[in-house]
Every structure is written in C-alpha cells, then in structure tokens.
C-alpha positions in Angstrom: 21.3 -0.1 -45.0 19.7 -1.7 -42.4 17.2 0.0 -39.1 18.3 -1.6 -35.7 15.2 -4.1 -34.5 14.1 -3.5 -31.2 15.6 -5.3 -28.4 11.5 -6.1 -27.3 9.3 -7.0 -30.4 6.1 -5.1 -28.9 7.7 -1.7 -27.5 9.1 0.3 -29.4 13.2 1.1 -30.1 14.2 3.7 -26.8 10.8 2.9 -24.8 11.0 2.9 -21.5 9.8 -0.4 -19.7 7.4 1.2 -16.8 6.4 -2.7 -15.2 7.9 -3.9 -12.1 10.6 -6.2 -11.8 9.5 -9.6 -10.8 12.8 -9.5 -8.2 12.0 -6.3 -7.2 8.0 -6.6 -6.1 9.3 -10.3 -4.4 12.1 -8.2 -2.8 9.1 -5.4 -1.5 6.5 -8.3 -0.5 9.2 -9.8 1.9 10.8 -6.3 2.8 6.7 -5.6 3.7 5.5 -8.9 5.5 9.0 -8.1 7.3 7.8 -4.4 8.3 4.1 -4.8 9.4 3.8 -7.1 12.4 3.4 -4.6 14.7 1.8 -5.1 18.2 1.0 -4.6 21.6 2.1 -6.3 24.3 -0.8 -8.8 24.3 0.2 -9.2 21.4 -3.2 -7.9 19.1 -1.6 -5.8 15.5 -1.5 -2.4 16.0 -2.3 -0.1 13.5 1.6 1.4 13.8 2.6 4.0 10.6 5.9 0.8 9.7 2.8 -1.8 9.5 0.8 1.0 7.3 3.8 1.3 4.8 4.5 -2.3 5.0 0.6 -2.7 3.7 0.9 -0.2 0.7 4.2 -2.4 0.0 2.4 -5.3 -0.2 -0.3 -4.1 -2.6 2.3 -2.2 -5.1 1.5 1.4 -2.9 4.3 3.4 -2.4 6.5 4.4 0.7 5.5 8.3 1.3 2.0 7.8 2.6 0.5 11.0 0.3 0.6 9.2 -2.7 -1.2 6.4 -1.7 -4.7 7.2 -2.8 -6.0 3.4 -2.2 -5.1 1.8 1.1 -5.7 -1.8 1.8 -6.1 -2.7 6.2 -8.5 -5.6 5.7 -8.2 -8.8 7.7 -5.7 -8.1 9.8 -7.2 -7.6 13.0 -6.8 -4.1 14.0 -9.1 -2.5 16.9 -8.2 1.1 16.1 -7.9 3.2 13.3 -4.9 5.2 14.1 -2.0 7.2 12.2 -4.3 7.5 8.8 -3.6 11.6 9.2 -0.2 11.2 6.7 -2.4 9.8 3.5 -4.1 12.6 2.6 -5.1 11.9 -0.5 -6.5 8.2 0.2 -9.6 8.0 -2.1 -10.1 4.3 -1.2 -9.9 2.4 2.0 -10.7 -0.8 2.7 -11.0 -2.1 6.3 -12.6 -4.8 5.8 -12.9 -8.1 8.3 -11.3 -6.2 11.0 -12.4 -5.0 15.3 -12.9 -2.3 14.8 -16.1 -0.9 17.3 -16.0 2.1 15.9 -15.2 4.2 12.6 -13.4 7.8 13.5 -10.2 9.3 12.9 -11.4 9.3 8.7 -12.5 13.5 9.4 -9.5 14.3 7.9 -9.3 12.6 4.6 -11.2 14.7 3.0 -10.8 13.0 -1.2 -12.0 10.8 0.4 -14.8 8.5 -1.7 -15.4 4.3 -0.8 -15.1 2.8 3.3 -14.8 -0.8 2.2 
C-alpha cells in the first residue's frame, strides 16, 4: 500500500503551519494604521491605549497588553510616556526619536531590561 504524501514537502503530514498568512498580516497592518492616529487638540500624537495597541499589531505583537514582551513606539513624536500600565511583561521598550522631555512612568515595568 502506498503512503499518502504530505501536501507541503518540507512539512510532515499533520503538522500545523504557524506562520501568518500574508493577507492576514496585511489586514492587521491596515487595521493598525487606522487605529494609531491618536492626537490631542493641537495635533500632537498621544500615547493612547489604541495607539499602543496599533503599534503592537503593526510589529506582529498581541492585542492583549500582558502578552507583549517588546513594544516599538519609536519615531512617533510622543511628548509623554503614558498608558503603559497594562504592559506588565514588557522586556524591551523602543522610545527613540520622540519628543520626550523626561523618562518617567516606567517604575511598574519590573521585567523591563532594555530601553532604547
């Protein structure tokens, strides 16, 4: 009797593909683009919960804040660090090239090891 051949030659039969389908990745990035436009009344970008969630989605992170270990918020023009309280498992935070005056509001991030 002849054995059934796997559909994908590099993957054994029954193995689950863990990579995200390209169209799903494109859709997540489009959704993130629409969510991340959070500005105050003067037009300055604000580090709002929706802007942070959008940044997570853009960089293949998670919508649930506690699941993200890396957060990319660089080159956004933020004036203040805020709304990071739910990101308790954050290990790396990228804040370079913003308009931050002070580094504050990070004391609750006990797992943080790298700040860029």
